[in-house]
N, C-alpha and C positions, 0 to 999 in steps of 0.2 A: 504494500500500500504506500502510495506517495506521501511524503511528509506534508504537513500543513504549509500553506503559502508563507507565513512568517518565517518558518524554519527553513524553507527553501531559500528565501532571500538572505537569511542570516548565514547559511552555509555558503551560498554563492559569493556574498560580500567578503566573508572571511577568507575564502579561497582566493578571491581576487587580490586582497592585500598580501596574502602569502606569495602569490605568483609574481607580483610586480616587485617584491623585495624592498628592503629598507630605504634605499635612495629614492626611487620613484614613489614608494609608499608615503614618504614624508610629504610629497606634493599632493598626494591623493587624500590625505587625512586632514580633517578639520574638526574642531570641537563642535558638539551638537549645538551649543549655545552661541555659536558664531552666526547670528541672525542674518548679517549682510551677505554672507556666502551661502548659507543654507536656503534662505528665502529668495531665490534667484530664478529668473526666467529670461533667457536671451537666445533668440532664434536667428540672429544675424551673425555674420562672421566677425566676431569680437573676441578679445581676451576674456577668459572666464576661469572661475575656480576649478582646480582639479589637475589631473595629470593627463597629458595628451596621449591618445592611443598610438600616435606615431613614435612616441618615445619608449614604447613597450615592446618586448619580444613577442614571438608568436603565442607563447603560453599566457602572457599577460593580456594580450588582445583577446584571446579566446575566452579567458576568464571574465573579461568585461562584457563580451557578447552573451555569455551564459547568465551573467547577472541581469542584463537587459531582458533576456528571454523569460525570467521569472515574473516580470511585470506586464508582459504582453501576451495576448492570445496568439496562436500560430498565424492567423491572417494579418494581425497587426505587426507581428515581428517581421513578416515578409514585406509589409509596407515600409517598415523602418529600414530594412536592409536595402530596399530599392531607393529610398530617399538618400541614404548614405552613398550609394553607387552613383547617383545623379551628380555628385560633386565633380566626378571625372567628366561626365557629359557636359556639364555647364562650363568647366574649365576649357574644354575643347572649343565650345561655341564662342567663348570669349577670347579665343586665340592664345590660350595658355598664359595670359597676361598676369593673372592674379595668383597663380600657383595653388589653386584649390586642389584638395586631395581627399580621398575617402578615408584617410586615417586622422583627419583633423577633427576628431571628436574627443571629448574630455569626460573623465569619470571622477567623481568625488564621493567620499564617504564621510559622514558626519557622526561622530561618536564611535564607539567600539562595538561592532555587530556581535562580537564573540561574548561580550560581558554586559553591555549596557541594556537597560530597559527602555531607553530612548535613543534611537539612532535613525539615520536616514541616508539615502544615496541618490545620486543623479547621474545620468549619462546624457550628454548634450553636445551639440555642435550646430552647424548651419542647417536650419529647417528640421531639427529634431531636439526635443527636450522632454525627458521622462524623469519625474521626481516621485519617489516613494518614501514615506515616513512610517516608521514602525515604532509603536509605543505600547508597552505591556502586551506584546504579541498581537497587536491589532495593526492592520495596514491601512494607511490613508493614501489614496492613489491619485494625487493631482498636484500640479498641472501636468497635462500631457499635450504636447504640441507636435504636430506633423505638418510639414510643408513640402512643396515640390516645385523646383524650377529646373527645367521646363515642366509644367504641369502635364503636358502631353507631348510625346514624340510620335509622329505619324508617318506612315508610308502609304502613298496613294490614297490618302484620306482615311486610312485605317490605323487605329492606335497600336504602336509598338510598345510604348510604355505610358501608363496613365495611373500612377499609384494612388491618387485620390479621386479616381473617377466615380466610384460608388457614392462618395460623399456629395458630389455634384449631381449625379443622376437621380438619386433618391429625393433630393430636395426639389429638383425640377419636376419629378413625377408628382410630388405633393402640390407644388404650385399649379401644375396643369389640372389637378383633380379638384381645385377649389372652384366654387361657383362665383359669379360676378361680385357679389357683396363680400364674400370671404376673401377673394383675391384683392379687392380694393383695400380691405383692411390690412392684409398681409404686406402689401407693397408700400413701404413707408417713405421711400425717396426715389427720385428718378435717377440719381447718381449714387454709385457705391462709395463708401469711405475709402481712403487710400490704404487702410490696413485694418486688421481686427481692432476693435475699440479698446479691449483690455490691454493690448500691446504687450510690453515686457514688464509691466508693473508687478512687483512682488506681492502687492496687496491691491485688491479691487475694493478700496475703502468705501467709495460712494457707490452703492448698488446701481447698476444700470437699470434705467426704467424699462419695464417689460413693454416692448413695442409689438405691433402687428396684431395678428388674430389669435384670440385665446382658443384653446382646444375645445372648450365648451360650445363654441359656435360652429365647430366643424361637423360635417356629416360623417357617417361611418367610414367611408373610404378615406376622407381626409385625415380623420383621427388615426386610422390604422397606418397610414403612410407617415404621419408625424411620429407615431410610436416607433416605426421602423427606423426613422432618422435617429431618434434618441438611442435606440438599441444598437445601431451601427457604431456610435461613439462609445457607448458603455462596453460594447463587445471588443473594444481594444484591450480591455482588461482580462485577466484570467477569469474563468467562469464564476468562481466563488465571489470575487469582487463585483463582477458585473451583475450577478443576481442580487447581491446586497444593495448595490446602488439603485437598481431598478425598483426594489421593494421600498427603499427610502423615498422614492419619487412618486409613489402611487397616490399619496394624499394631496399632492399639489397640482395646480393647473399649469399646463405648458402654454407658452406663447411662441408663435413663429412669425418672424419678420424677414422681409426680403428688401434689398435696396439695389437699384441699378436696372438696366434693361433686362428683359427676360429671354432674349435670343442667345442661343449658344455662341460662344466665341467672343462675347462682349464682357466688359468688366462688371462683376456682380458680387454680392455679399448676402449672407443670411445669418441669422442667429436664432437659437432656441433657448428659452429661459424657463426656469421654474424655481421653486424654493431651493436655494443653494445649488443651482445648476446653471452653468453658462456654457453653451456651445456656440462657437463662432467659426465662420468660414468666409474667406474672401479670395477672389481671383481677380485682382485689380491692377497688377503690374504686368508689364510685357504684353499689353493689349489682351489681357485675359488668358495668359498662359503661365501664370506664376501664382500658385495657390498656398494659402495658409489656413490651418485649422487648429482649434484648441478646445480641449475639454477642461473646464475649471469648476471648482466648487468654491465660490467667492468667500463664504464664511468659514470654509474648512480647508482651503489650500494649505499645502505644506504641513499637514497634520494638525491644524488648529483645533479640529474637533476632538481628536483623541488626546491631544495635549491638555485640553481643558478638563477632560474627564480624569486624566492622570493627576493633574494638579489638585483637583478636588479630593482625590483619594490619598495623595501624598503631598501635603503642603510643604513648600520649600521655604 
């Protein structure tokens, strides 16, 4: 029988630190209470906390990938690997000017996974950021950012690579299923924003106002498709986390909002919101061929939910 998820993460993180050795390990380790480094989200090519996979040997890089795999379902792990590989595709398209490479991803561990009751880890680089926080053997799974540039590579009009295609297609199917009044409520702007609204902020302090059409106004088909969109993002997680998150959301009402033109190939944006849920998608750069997506829990990002419970039980 497979170990519970917290134990899988603990074992994989401990194995990572052992595989990368003391020198690189010092770069990968941070105190759990280093809030500036731990509460971090950066999906652009920037310096970031942690040790770069390019600095690790094969065993160290493999250990980092095994840790990442504990946080993602098999389809989401495949998406993540495609996103990483796109760095080489993008570098070629840019004439090799920026020196992008598929090992330019960084892993950081906060606290001691072998001994601490509070610890966290993150694997991050251009267009990929996955953060997991473990407190008292409970996993808090957000934020999770996936992007893709190019969003689609085509041959003779057919997709060769389109790692976030389902995220676009399901939302378009939902939009197409709406009646005139529902569609008018869902489309909140003629132009899409330039990026996801939550951006790289470590805290979404001011809750974004729920925009668009509430799920209570949707017919059966629209509601089913909205549920599929939410399930798609939750299913980036391992099954036990996805089920837990879906159960948590059942009591709240979802809102779906779209901004920008509705024709494929144009710059567009959508978001789904509920109590402590924020899903954002944009495809607004490179004339609609550069996508960003994020799954956040604004009140619970970076383990805020399980840390609050821990502090109640163990006052510091």
